[in-house]
C-alpha positions in Angstrom: 100.0 118.7 65.2 100.1 116.5 62.3 99.8 117.6 58.8 96.6 116.0 58.3 95.0 117.8 61.3 95.3 115.6 63.8 96.1 116.6 67.2 98.2 114.5 69.5 98.6 115.4 73.4 100.5 114.1 76.5 102.1 115.6 79.5 100.8 117.5 82.9 97.4 117.9 82.8 96.6 119.6 86.0 94.3 122.1 85.0 93.0 120.0 81.8 95.3 121.7 79.3 95.2 118.7 77.4 91.7 118.6 76.5 91.0 114.7 77.2 87.9 115.4 79.7 89.8 114.7 82.7 93.2 116.2 84.9 95.1 113.2 84.7 98.9 113.3 83.3 99.0 111.6 80.2 102.1 109.7 79.7 102.1 108.9 76.3 100.6 110.6 72.9 96.8 110.3 72.6 94.6 111.7 69.8 92.2 114.5 70.1 89.0 113.7 68.4 88.0 117.4 66.8 86.2 117.9 63.8 86.8 120.4 61.8 90.9 119.8 61.6 92.9 121.9 63.2 95.6 124.1 61.5 97.4 126.1 64.9 98.0 125.3 68.3 99.2 127.6 71.2 100.4 126.1 74.6 101.2 127.9 77.8 101.5 126.4 81.2 98.5 125.8 82.4 95.9 126.3 79.2 95.9 125.5 75.4 94.3 126.9 72.3 93.6 125.1 68.9 92.6 127.2 65.9 90.6 125.1 63.2 90.7 125.9 59.6 87.1 127.2 59.6 88.6 129.8 61.7 87.3 128.9 65.1 89.3 129.0 68.3 88.9 126.3 71.4 90.6 126.6 74.3 91.1 124.5 77.7 92.7 124.7 80.5 93.0 127.0 83.4 91.1 130.5 83.3 92.8 132.1 86.3 94.1 134.9 84.3 91.5 134.9 81.8 93.4 132.8 79.1 91.0 130.9 77.6 89.1 134.0 76.5 85.5 133.0 78.1 85.1 136.2 80.7 
């Protein structure tokens, strides 16, 4: 997470935890295009969560144990 709210992601993406729209591993950092800006990030081994400056939460990845909060 950069100071300007930009999110750079890279690494293993087997469960879609990078939020880039596919399940391919990402070897180089790429920017997630999210608006409004992100102010916090939490990452697990199979999921990620992003907190926006507006207080909304975006989750991505595996939901096998309810980690995405969608059910």
